[in-house]
Backbone bond lengths (Angstrom), bond angles and torsions (degrees), N, CA, C in turn:
res aa  C-N    CA-C-N  psi(-1)  N-CA   C-N-CA  omega(-1)  CA-C   N-CA-C  phi
1 X - - - 1.456 - - 1.527 111.07 -
2 X 1.339 115.56 -45.34 1.455 120.05 178.56 1.522 111.01 -61.42
3 X 1.343 115.42 -36.87 1.461 119.33 179.66 1.524 110.72 -65.15
4 X 1.348 116.76 -40.34 1.473 120.91 179.06 1.532 110.53 -63.71
5 X 1.331 115.59 -44.21 1.465 120.05 179.24 1.525 110.43 -61.43
6 X 1.350 115.83 -41.11 1.463 120.21 179.33 1.521 111.13 -62.99
7 X 1.350 116.38 -44.42 1.463 120.31 -179.70 1.528 111.56 -64.20
8 X 1.334 116.26 -40.24 1.472 119.99 178.00 1.520 110.29 -63.48
9 X 1.329 116.76 -42.08 1.463 120.99 179.43 1.518 110.89 -62.60
10 X 1.330 116.84 -44.03 1.464 121.07 179.62 1.533 110.45 -63.31
11 X 1.341 115.90 -41.35 1.467 119.87 179.72 1.525 111.21 -63.49
12 X 1.338 115.99 -43.95 1.467 119.59 178.52 1.522 111.51 -64.02
13 X 1.321 116.69 -40.79 1.457 120.79 178.79 1.521 111.15 -63.58
14 X 1.341 116.31 -42.59 1.467 120.45 178.49 1.527 111.15 -63.07
15 X 1.350 115.60 -41.92 1.468 119.65 178.46 1.523 110.99 -61.65
16 X 1.344 116.29 -42.48 1.453 120.88 -179.63 1.522 111.45 -63.58
17 X 1.334 117.25 -42.00 1.464 121.40 178.91 1.518 110.91 -62.78
18 X 1.333 117.02 -46.46 1.470 120.74 179.53 1.522 110.63 -62.47
19 X 1.332 116.70 -42.06 1.468 121.42 -179.09 1.522 110.89 -62.35
20 X 1.336 117.39 -43.90 1.459 120.67 -178.82 1.520 111.53 -70.64
21 X 1.319 117.87 -32.30 1.467 120.92 176.49 1.528 110.19 -65.71
22 X 1.332 116.93 -39.66 1.454 121.52 179.99 1.516 112.37 -75.41
23 X 1.339 117.67 -29.04 1.463 121.79 -179.14 1.523 110.21 -129.75
24 X 1.345 116.82 75.62 1.467 119.74 -177.28 1.520 113.74 -64.90
25 X 1.365 117.28 -21.59 1.455 118.49 179.60 1.520 111.96 -64.59
26 X 1.345 117.51 -26.36 1.464 120.49 177.19 1.524 109.94 -65.28
27 X 1.342 115.76 -42.26 1.460 120.18 178.38 1.521 110.80 -63.20
28 X 1.350 116.91 -38.85 1.461 120.20 178.59 1.522 110.69 -65.00
29 X 1.336 117.06 -39.81 1.468 119.93 178.77 1.522 111.36 -64.67
30 X 1.347 115.68 -38.87 1.465 120.00 177.17 1.528 109.86 -62.90
31 X 1.339 115.49 -41.26 1.461 119.81 179.54 1.526 110.88 -63.41
32 X 1.343 117.74 -43.20 1.455 120.73 179.65 1.530 111.07 -63.67
33 X 1.332 116.14 -37.89 1.461 119.64 178.04 1.524 110.21 -64.34
34 X 1.337 116.18 -40.78 1.461 120.09 179.33 1.525 110.84 -64.98
35 X 1.349 117.42 -37.80 1.459 120.66 177.44 1.526 110.31 -63.23
36 X 1.353 116.13 -43.17 1.461 119.79 177.14 1.517 111.46 -60.25
37 X 1.332 116.29 -42.51 1.459 120.44 177.62 1.516 110.76 -63.46
38 X 1.343 115.93 -41.11 1.466 119.79 179.18 1.521 111.08 -61.99
39 X 1.349 116.39 -38.86 1.457 119.83 178.30 1.512 111.85 -61.15
40 X 1.335 116.16 -42.11 1.466 119.88 178.36 1.524 111.32 -65.15
41 X 1.340 116.37 -39.09 1.465 120.50 178.76 1.523 110.77 -65.83
42 X 1.357 116.02 -41.03 1.461 119.95 178.26 1.524 110.82 -60.54
43 X 1.355 116.17 -43.94 1.467 119.82 179.67 1.521 110.89 -61.59
44 X 1.346 116.47 -41.91 1.458 119.89 178.58 1.531 110.73 -64.26
45 X 1.345 116.14 -39.70 1.451 120.03 178.24 1.517 112.69 -64.13
46 X 1.352 115.60 -38.36 1.460 119.30 178.12 1.522 111.14 -63.45
47 X 1.337 116.81 -40.68 1.463 119.86 178.43 1.524 110.83 -64.38
48 X 1.347 116.45 -39.27 1.461 120.31 -179.83 1.514 110.86 -66.49
49 X 1.345 116.73 -43.05 1.464 120.24 178.97 1.515 110.61 -63.10
50 X 1.369 115.85 -43.22 1.463 119.69 179.13 1.520 110.87 -61.18
51 X 1.341 116.26 -36.52 1.464 120.09 -179.84 1.520 110.87 -64.07
52 X 1.362 116.05 -47.95 1.457 118.97 -178.15 1.525 111.59 -68.04
53 X 1.341 116.53 -36.28 1.456 118.89 176.57 1.517 110.56 -63.98
54 X 1.333 114.77 -37.12 1.465 118.94 179.55 1.514 111.82 -63.22
55 X 1.346 116.94 -31.22 1.463 120.71 -179.97 1.522 112.61 -82.61
56 X 1.344 116.72 -22.49 1.465 118.93 -171.72 1.528 113.77 -109.09
57 X 1.339 117.00 -24.77 1.452 118.92 -172.90 1.519 109.96 -118.41
58 X 1.291 116.22 124.57 1.466 120.35 178.68 1.511 109.56 -67.68
59 X 1.317 117.07 136.29 1.459 122.28 177.16 1.505 113.84 87.78
60 X 1.326 118.93 -5.68 1.467 121.12 176.13 1.518 106.16 -125.59
61 X 1.316 115.37 84.38 1.456 119.19 -173.88 1.508 113.35 -108.48
62 X 1.322 118.26 -28.14 1.466 120.47 -178.63 1.510 109.77 -143.22
63 X 1.340 115.14 159.52 1.455 120.54 176.21 1.520 110.18 -64.14
64 X 1.334 117.06 -32.81 1.459 121.44 -179.37 1.526 110.29 -58.46
65 X 1.359 117.84 -41.31 1.451 120.33 -179.86 1.518 111.34 -66.37
66 X 1.315 117.63 -33.08 1.447 120.90 178.86 1.524 111.29 -71.04
67 X 1.306 118.09 -15.66 1.453 122.33 -176.45 1.516 111.09 -114.09
68 X 1.334 116.81 44.75 1.460 123.10 173.61 1.520 112.71 61.28
69 X 1.296 118.07 30.79 1.467 122.18 175.57 1.517 112.93 55.13
70 X 1.329 117.13 35.35 1.460 120.65 177.52 1.518 109.33 -65.80
71 X 1.327 116.97 127.01 1.458 121.64 -173.20 1.525 113.60 -97.14
72 X 1.323 117.63 -4.57 1.455 120.03 -175.46 1.519 113.34 -93.44
73 X 1.322 115.10 -155.90 1.463 122.58 -179.01 1.521 109.49 -98.58
74 X 1.330 116.73 130.64 1.466 121.73 -179.81 1.514 110.72 -112.81
75 X 1.338 115.05 126.68 1.458 121.65 168.71 1.524 107.37 -99.08
76 X 1.322 116.63 146.69 1.461 120.56 175.53 1.518 109.78 -126.45
77 X 1.318 115.49 127.98 1.466 121.30 176.43 1.530 107.09 -112.38
78 X 1.333 115.64 115.91 1.458 121.28 -178.26 1.525 109.02 -111.05
79 X 1.330 115.37 103.72 1.464 120.74 179.95 1.523 110.19 -69.98
80 X 1.335 116.78 141.57 1.460 117.94 179.84 1.525 114.18 -138.19
81 X 1.335 118.79 -6.85 1.454 119.90 -177.99 1.517 109.85 -150.07
82 X 1.342 116.41 130.78 1.468 122.21 175.82 1.524 107.53 -140.93
83 X 1.343 116.00 112.17 1.464 120.33 -177.08 1.519 113.25 -95.93
84 X 1.330 117.43 12.74 1.451 120.53 -178.52 1.520 113.08 93.30
85 X 1.315 116.67 -6.24 1.462 122.05 176.48 1.525 111.46 -132.06
86 X 1.329 115.50 -37.72 1.464 121.59 -173.45 1.521 110.11 -134.85
87 X 1.326 115.88 137.59 1.470 122.01 173.37 1.520 109.46 -108.88
88 X 1.315 116.88 129.64 1.458 122.27 174.97 1.524 109.45 -107.29
89 X 1.334 115.76 148.33 1.453 119.95 179.96 1.514 112.01 -148.32
90 X 1.320 115.22 173.01 1.461 123.66 177.44 1.519 108.13 -111.81
91 X 1.316 117.55 130.32 1.463 121.70 -179.22 1.523 108.78 -108.88
92 X 1.330 115.80 125.43 1.455 122.82 176.78 1.531 108.57 -112.21
93 X 1.319 117.00 136.20 1.463 122.34 171.94 1.517 105.91 -105.38
94 X 1.326 116.11 113.57 1.458 119.01 -168.75 1.523 108.12 65.53
95 X 1.308 116.40 -122.70 1.460 120.42 178.87 1.527 112.67 -106.21
96 X 1.326 117.21 7.97 1.459 120.73 -174.09 1.523 111.86 -108.59
97 X 1.334 116.45 131.44 1.456 120.29 176.39 1.527 109.22 -62.77
98 X 1.342 116.12 131.54 1.458 120.79 -177.80 1.525 112.54 -113.34
99 X 1.342 117.95 -49.05 1.458 119.27 -175.58 1.524 109.76 -165.20
100 X 1.330 115.29 -178.48 1.454 122.67 173.27 1.523 109.53 -95.34
101 X 1.316 116.00 159.83 1.464 121.39 173.94 1.516 109.37 -124.37
102 X 1.330 115.49 155.76 1.460 121.77 175.68 1.520 107.70 -135.20
103 X 1.340 115.39 131.79 1.464 121.52 -179.85 1.523 109.36 -136.71
104 X 1.336 114.64 176.15 1.456 120.06 169.95 1.521 109.79 -68.07
105 X 1.315 115.80 175.81 1.457 121.37 -179.61 1.525 111.39 -83.47
106 X 1.324 116.38 168.05 1.460 122.02 173.60 1.526 109.52 -74.96
107 X 1.320 115.83 136.87 1.460 122.25 173.78 1.526 107.93 -132.75
108 X 1.329 116.85 131.69 1.464 119.83 178.34 1.524 110.19 -63.35
109 X 1.333 116.10 -41.74 1.448 122.66 172.56 1.521 107.99 -112.25
110 X 1.326 116.56 128.92 1.462 120.61 -175.41 1.520 112.07 -59.38
111 X 1.331 115.60 130.97 1.456 123.31 170.08 1.519 106.34 -113.65
112 X 1.319 116.72 119.83 1.464 120.91 -174.09 1.523 111.09 -56.04
113 X 1.334 115.61 128.83 1.461 121.31 177.68 1.506 115.23 79.75
114 X 1.351 117.54 1.67 1.467 120.30 -176.29 1.527 112.47 -135.18
115 X 1.313 117.73 14.86 1.463 120.66 -172.03 1.529 110.45 -130.72
116 X 1.328 116.37 132.94 1.460 120.53 176.78 1.529 109.42 -77.53
117 X 1.321 116.69 160.30 1.455 121.32 -179.03 1.524 110.35 -78.05
118 X 1.333 117.95 160.05 1.469 119.96 179.27 1.526 111.88 -67.20
119 X 1.325 115.62 151.67 1.460 120.21 171.74 1.522 108.75 -62.54
120 X 1.326 116.23 151.53 1.451 119.98 -179.81 1.513 111.20 157.80
121 X 1.320 116.52 -173.36 1.462 122.86 179.15 1.520 108.87 -112.43
122 X 1.337 116.09 126.46 1.457 121.18 -175.74 1.530 110.49 -132.22
123 X 1.326 115.43 136.02 1.454 119.84 172.25 1.525 109.54 -70.37
124 X 1.330 116.12 148.35 1.465 121.94 176.85 1.524 108.12 -116.59
125 X 1.320 115.66 133.70 1.461 120.56 176.73 1.522 108.86 -144.58
126 X 1.323 116.07 169.37 1.462 120.94 174.89 1.525 108.22 -85.58
127 X 1.335 116.11 125.04 1.464 120.13 177.90 1.528 108.44 -83.34
128 X 1.301 116.39 97.86 1.457 121.09 -173.33 1.525 111.11 -84.59
129 X 1.343 114.65 64.92 1.459 122.75 176.88 1.521 108.77 -134.96
130 X 1.328 115.53 148.69 1.466 121.34 -177.17 1.528 110.51 -89.41
131 X 1.324 116.71 70.22 1.461 119.91 177.79 1.527 109.43 -79.74
132 X 1.338 118.06 161.47 1.471 120.38 176.99 1.530 112.87 -56.22
133 X 1.335 116.62 -38.63 1.460 119.14 -179.91 1.530 110.79 -69.38
134 X 1.327 116.32 -37.00 1.465 119.87 176.97 1.522 110.55 -61.50
135 X 1.319 116.73 -45.94 1.468 120.77 179.16 1.524 110.98 -62.64
136 X 1.330 116.13 -38.51 1.461 120.13 178.71 1.531 110.72 -61.77
137 X 1.323 116.79 -46.13 1.463 120.58 -179.60 1.528 111.49 -68.92
138 X 1.330 116.40 -36.92 1.460 119.06 -179.78 1.530 110.84 -66.86
139 X 1.338 116.66 -36.92 1.465 119.84 176.67 1.529 110.98 -68.02
140 X 1.328 115.66 -34.06 1.464 120.45 -178.25 1.522 111.78 -77.02
141 X 1.345 116.83 -36.78 1.463 121.64 -176.98 1.532 110.55 -126.96
142 X 1.309 118.90 64.67 1.470 121.13 -173.97 1.525 114.08 -66.27
143 X 1.319 118.14 -21.38 1.464 120.81 -174.97 1.519 113.61 -77.69
144 X 1.348 117.30 -22.87 1.458 117.40 -173.88 1.533 115.44 -141.26
145 X 1.323 118.36 -13.83 1.472 119.57 -176.85 1.521 110.87 -94.57
146 X 1.349 116.77 134.71 1.467 120.90 175.60 1.527 110.90 -119.75
147 X 1.354 116.91 -66.20 1.453 121.76 178.96 1.529 109.12 -134.11
148 X 1.324 115.46 159.90 1.461 119.38 -176.89 1.530 112.59 -73.36
149 X 1.325 114.26 146.34 1.464 121.65 170.08 1.520 107.85 -77.71
150 X 1.314 117.08 117.19 1.459 121.67 -173.07 1.520 111.76 -117.49
151 X 1.333 116.36 135.86 1.456 122.39 172.36 1.528 108.04 -82.52
152 X 1.328 116.45 130.96 1.449 121.77 -174.25 1.532 112.15 -93.58
153 X 1.342 114.58 143.39 1.475 122.31 170.34 1.529 113.08 55.73
154 X 1.327 116.06 50.64 1.468 121.00 176.07 1.526 108.02 -85.91
155 X 1.331 119.20 120.06 1.463 121.45 -175.46 1.536 112.02 -59.57
156 X 1.332 116.26 124.28 1.456 121.17 176.01 1.512 115.29 80.18
157 X 1.349 117.67 2.38 1.466 121.50 -177.26 1.525 109.67 -132.16
158 X 1.336 115.73 153.94 1.454 122.41 173.84 1.523 109.20 -131.77
159 X 1.325 114.93 151.46 1.467 121.23 174.57 1.534 112.44 55.44
160 X 1.321 115.31 54.20 1.466 121.21 177.11 1.525 108.03 -93.06
161 X 1.325 115.90 117.33 1.458 122.18 -175.02 1.529 111.00 -114.41
162 X 1.317 114.63 165.75 1.461 122.65 162.95 1.526 106.08 -102.60
163 X 1.330 117.54 123.54 1.463 119.08 -179.04 1.525 110.40 -155.23
164 X 1.310 116.00 -176.85 1.462 121.51 -179.15 1.531 110.15 -90.67
165 X 1.315 115.56 164.30 1.457 121.22 179.02 1.509 110.45 169.21
166 X 1.330 115.51 175.50 1.452 119.60 -177.23 1.515 114.56 -110.27
167 X 1.336 116.56 -51.46 1.462 120.77 -176.18 1.527 109.78 -130.88
168 X 1.337 115.68 -177.51 1.466 120.66 178.49 1.523 111.75 -64.85
169 X 1.328 117.25 -15.15 1.463 120.43 175.97 1.524 111.12 -70.36
170 X 1.329 117.65 -17.83 1.462 121.59 -176.51 1.526 112.74 -94.98
171 X 1.324 117.40 8.01 1.457 120.08 -178.40 1.516 110.77 -137.31
172 X 1.324 115.13 146.16 1.462 122.18 173.25 1.529 107.30 -124.06
173 X 1.325 115.43 58.32 1.452 121.74 -177.58 1.514 113.60 100.62
174 X 1.334 117.57 -13.95 1.467 121.23 -179.45 1.528 111.39 -73.25
175 X 1.334 115.14 169.58 1.457 121.92 -179.86 1.522 109.14 -103.10
176 X 1.321 117.34 119.34 1.458 122.61 174.60 1.524 108.17 -96.56
177 X 1.328 117.21 142.94 1.466 120.59 -176.24 1.520 110.82 -128.80
178 X 1.339 115.60 149.45 1.460 121.88 175.67 1.519 108.76 -167.29
179 X 1.340 115.86 154.25 1.463 118.50 176.17 1.523 112.03 -91.16
180 X 1.326 117.37 3.47 1.465 120.37 176.84 1.521 109.98 -154.96
181 X 1.321 115.91 157.41 1.461 120.78 178.29 1.516 108.95 -153.08
182 X 1.325 115.77 172.18 1.455 121.15 -179.42 1.521 108.74 -137.54
183 X 1.316 114.87 161.20 1.461 120.92 -179.66 1.520 108.65 -128.43
184 X 1.319 115.59 126.81 1.457 120.29 174.86 1.524 108.36 -119.08
185 X 1.332 115.72 179.76 1.457 119.02 178.14 1.527 111.38 -66.97
186 X 1.339 117.13 -22.69 1.463 120.66 -174.35 1.527 112.92 -98.06
187 X 1.337 118.04 -35.24 1.466 119.06 -173.77 1.507 111.68 -162.00
188 X 1.336 114.61 163.01 1.461 122.14 168.32 1.521 106.42 -96.95
189 X 1.330 117.86 137.16 1.457 119.18 -178.38 1.520 111.06 -146.47
190 X 1.338 115.13 147.66 1.460 122.49 178.18 1.516 109.45 -80.34
191 X 1.340 116.70 147.07 1.463 120.29 -173.42 1.527 114.07 -121.17
192 X 1.322 118.62 -7.74 1.468 120.02 179.94 1.520 109.57 -141.33
193 X 1.328 115.10 40.31 1.456 119.59 -168.30 1.523 113.40 -68.95
194 X 1.314 117.99 -41.00 1.467 119.96 -175.08 1.528 111.56 -62.76
195 X 1.324 116.83 -45.85 1.464 120.17 -178.90 1.525 110.97 -65.05
196 X 1.333 117.03 -40.45 1.464 120.59 179.94 1.517 110.91 -67.38
197 X 1.340 116.05 -43.85 1.457 120.07 178.68 1.526 111.06 -60.66
198 X 1.324 117.00 -40.30 1.465 120.30 179.27 1.528 111.01 -59.50
199 X 1.328 117.25 -46.85 1.461 120.32 -179.68 1.527 111.27 -61.78
200 X 1.341 115.91 -44.99 1.458 119.89 -179.03 1.522 110.71 -67.55
201 X 1.322 116.75 -41.75 1.465 120.84 -178.04 1.528 111.28 -63.24
202 X 1.317 117.07 -48.39 1.459 120.44 -178.66 1.526 110.75 -60.17
203 X 1.326 116.17 -42.05 1.462 120.63 -179.99 1.528 111.39 -65.47
204 X 1.344 117.77 -50.30 1.462 120.72 -176.05 1.526 112.11 -69.60
205 X 1.322 117.74 -40.45 1.461 119.73 -179.68 1.530 110.48 -64.48
206 X 1.317 117.20 -35.34 1.464 120.40 176.46 1.522 111.00 -64.94
207 X 1.334 116.26 -43.17 1.465 119.95 178.01 1.525 110.72 -61.28
208 X 1.332 116.68 -43.67 1.460 120.81 -178.67 1.530 111.18 -66.70
209 X 1.320 116.98 -41.99 1.467 120.09 -179.72 1.523 112.04 -67.47
210 X 1.334 115.97 -23.25 1.469 120.37 176.36 1.531 112.32 -85.90
211 X 1.336 115.57 5.79 1.463 119.59 175.62 1.512 115.32 88.65
212 X 1.324 118.19 9.40 1.460 120.84 -178.46 1.521 110.21 -85.68
213 X 1.324 116.24 139.57 1.459 120.71 175.29 1.528 109.41 -76.78
214 X 1.327 115.46 141.20 1.461 121.21 179.06 1.528 108.23 -131.88
215 X 1.312 116.12 136.43 1.460 120.42 177.47 1.526 109.36 -140.06
216 X 1.339 115.02 164.87 1.458 120.00 175.10 1.520 108.51 -130.80
217 X 1.312 115.79 134.34 1.462 122.56 175.25 1.525 107.65 -106.66
218 X 1.333 116.30 122.48 1.463 121.83 -177.09 1.521 108.88 -109.89
219 X 1.339 115.96 127.27 1.463 122.35 -178.79 1.523 109.37 -115.93
220 X 1.326 115.86 136.10 1.469 119.98 174.63 1.523 110.35 -74.06
221 X 1.338 115.16 177.86 1.464 120.07 -170.88 1.520 113.96 -60.56
222 X 1.325 118.90 -23.62 1.466 119.87 -176.93 1.526 113.60 -72.66
223 X 1.370 118.23 -1.18 1.472 119.63 175.91 1.524 110.44 -59.44
224 X 1.343 116.61 -30.52 1.458 119.71 -176.56 1.514 110.58 -68.48
225 X 1.363 116.67 -41.63 1.461 119.64 177.42 1.521 111.03 -69.56
226 X 1.342 116.95 -35.98 1.459 120.13 -178.38 1.519 112.48 -70.58
């Protein structure tokens, strides 16, 4: 009986190896899922560490105090992959994982339309101007879109928005969001961006219209080692 179980296990393992060799994109998708899971675990670990520090160390009681007593809503974008064309990241709203992000690649010297913005902390507000892109989005989503969500005071960049899109061709430094993506031999691309953007937009625009401050903290890939 043990011999039969062993042979079945070996056969299944061999089948799995052959399958992954023939379809390496499946292995990449599994890896991306594991990275997303790791990001959620890291966030949970940070909350646990902050809790214990709050109980043991005077003056360090909450994460809010460590972040200059910011009273508003914080988004966190944690970049984890850059293949020289596309950067992928994890977006957290507060302490909860919300979706993936897609940006341009890192460039030491900015190349217009091909470079992601620097890591840092940026306020988010509604850009209440009638730009061509705003009109395009308003015509496309008349039921819920008003003005673009804009990151403020980004060094070397102007008009950096959070919006929907598929690949790095759809962004010039802006942040594209989606709850799912795919990987092909040619590119990484988002697959459910419009629906994800709608959920995020409605939530953030409501917070902003209610007078709440909103910011985003962007971390480069070394956040994982740190």
